[in-house]
C-alpha positions in Angstrom: 4.3 20.2 1.4 6.6 18.8 4.0 10.0 17.0 4.0 10.4 14.4 6.5 13.4 12.8 8.0 13.6 9.5 9.9 16.0 6.9 10.9 15.7 5.1 7.5 14.7 7.9 5.4 17.0 9.3 4.1 20.1 6.7 4.1 22.5 5.3 2.3 22.8 1.7 3.3 25.2 -0.7 1.6 26.4 -1.7 -1.7 25.2 -4.7 -3.3 26.5 -7.8 -5.6 23.0 -8.4 -7.1 22.5 -8.0 -10.8 19.8 -5.6 -11.0 19.5 -1.8 -9.9 15.7 -0.7 -9.6 14.1 2.7 -8.5 11.0 2.0 -6.3 8.6 4.7 -5.6 6.7 4.2 -2.3 3.5 5.9 -1.3 0.6 5.7 1.7 -2.0 8.0 3.0 -3.9 5.6 5.3 -2.8 5.0 8.9 0.8 5.7 10.0 2.7 6.0 6.9 6.0 6.8 8.6 5.6 3.5 10.5 4.5 1.5 7.5 7.7 2.8 5.7 9.8 1.9 8.6 8.6 -1.7 8.5 8.6 -2.0 4.5 12.3 -1.0 4.6 13.0 -3.6 7.3 10.8 -6.2 5.4 12.7 -5.4 2.1 16.2 -5.5 4.0 15.4 -9.0 5.5 14.6 -10.5 1.8 17.3 -12.5 0.4 16.7 -11.0 -3.2 16.6 -7.7 -2.3 19.4 -5.2 -1.3 18.2 -1.7 -0.2 21.1 0.7 -1.1 19.7 3.9 -0.7 16.3 5.7 0.3 15.6 9.2 0.2 13.7 11.8 2.2 9.6 11.3 2.9 7.7 13.9 1.0 4.4 14.6 2.2 2.2 16.3 -0.6 -1.6 16.7 -1.7 -3.6 14.0 -3.7 -3.8 14.1 -7.5 -6.6 12.4 -9.4 -9.2 11.5 -6.7 -8.7 14.8 -4.2 -11.0 14.0 -1.5 -8.6 11.9 0.4 -5.7 12.7 3.0 -2.1 14.0 1.9 0.0 11.2 0.5 3.5 10.3 1.9 6.0 9.7 -0.7 9.7 8.2 -0.7 11.9 6.4 -3.1 14.0 3.5 -2.5 16.9 2.1 -4.6 17.4 -1.5 -4.5 19.5 -4.2 -6.2 17.9 -7.6 -6.8 17.9 -10.8 -8.3 14.4 -10.4 -9.4 13.5 -10.0 -13.2 11.3 -7.0 -14.0 7.8 -9.4 -13.8 8.8 -11.2 -10.5 9.8 -7.8 -9.0 6.3 -6.6 -10.0 4.5 -9.7 -8.6 6.8 -9.1 -5.3 5.8 -5.5 -5.0 2.1 -6.4 -5.5 2.4 -9.1 -2.8 4.0 -6.6 -0.6 1.2 -4.2 -0.9 -1.5 -6.7 -0.2 0.6 -8.1 2.8 0.7 -4.2 4.2 -3.1 -4.0 3.8 -3.6 -2.3 0.3 -7.2 -2.7 -1.0 -7.7 -1.7 -4.8 -11.3 0.1 -4.3 -10.9 2.3 -7.4 -8.6 4.1 -9.5 -6.3 6.8 -7.3 -8.3 5.7 -4.3 -6.4 5.9 -0.6 -4.0 3.7 0.0 -1.8 1.6 2.8 1.0 1.3 0.5 1.5 2.0 -3.2 4.8 0.4 -4.7 5.8 1.6 -8.3 8.7 0.3 -10.4 10.0 3.6 -11.5 13.0 2.4 -13.3 14.6 -0.9 -13.6 18.5 -0.9 -14.9 17.9 0.7 -18.2 15.1 -1.6 -19.5 12.4 -0.1 -21.6 9.3 -2.3 -21.1 6.0 -1.3 -22.7 3.5 -4.5 -21.4 -0.4 -4.0 -20.5 0.8 -4.9 -17.1 4.2 -3.2 -16.9 5.7 -0.2 -18.2 9.2 0.8 -17.8 10.4 3.5 -17.2 7.1 4.4 -15.3 5.2 6.7 -17.6 4.2 9.2 -15.5 7.2 9.7 -13.1 8.7 13.0 -14.7 5.2 14.5 -14.1 5.1 13.8 -10.5 6.3 15.6 -7.4 5.8 12.8 -5.4 8.9 10.9 -7.3 10.7 14.3 -8.5 11.2 15.9 -5.0 12.4 12.8 -3.2 14.9 11.8 -6.3 16.2 15.4 -6.4 16.9 14.9 -2.6 18.2 11.7 -3.0 20.9 12.8 -5.6 22.0 15.5 -3.4 22.6 13.0 -0.5 24.4 10.8 -2.9 26.8 13.6 -3.9 27.5 14.5 -0.2 28.5 10.8 0.4 30.9 10.3 -2.4 
């Protein structure tokens, strides 16, 4: 377990006038994950339908599920968006593909993994999308960055 800080992680960036708030879980364990997170941050920041308002530290931690793979790097991003939940899901899946994600098997190593953890106060339970994310309260890969994000947010008030 290791906590990493970079230029964009953690950061409290700006306010937004977009209507919907979402918490996005970000993971990677193939290639230069730190550089990929920076590119993801810049990609999201340049998109007209997304405002990145805050990021957490990057948390390096062991894999779960399929264990014969490198450690994961995880972070979270708080965004405001014009996307509906399903539009956001499609955009995140497009982004994963753009960043080289291949889906070979469940819990396989990946160049980028993006999950909608929370979207406003919505509860959705559909085959392709469950919000809030059903396992986020059991995953250190979300809980550790989330806990440290809140400390950063409190310091900036």
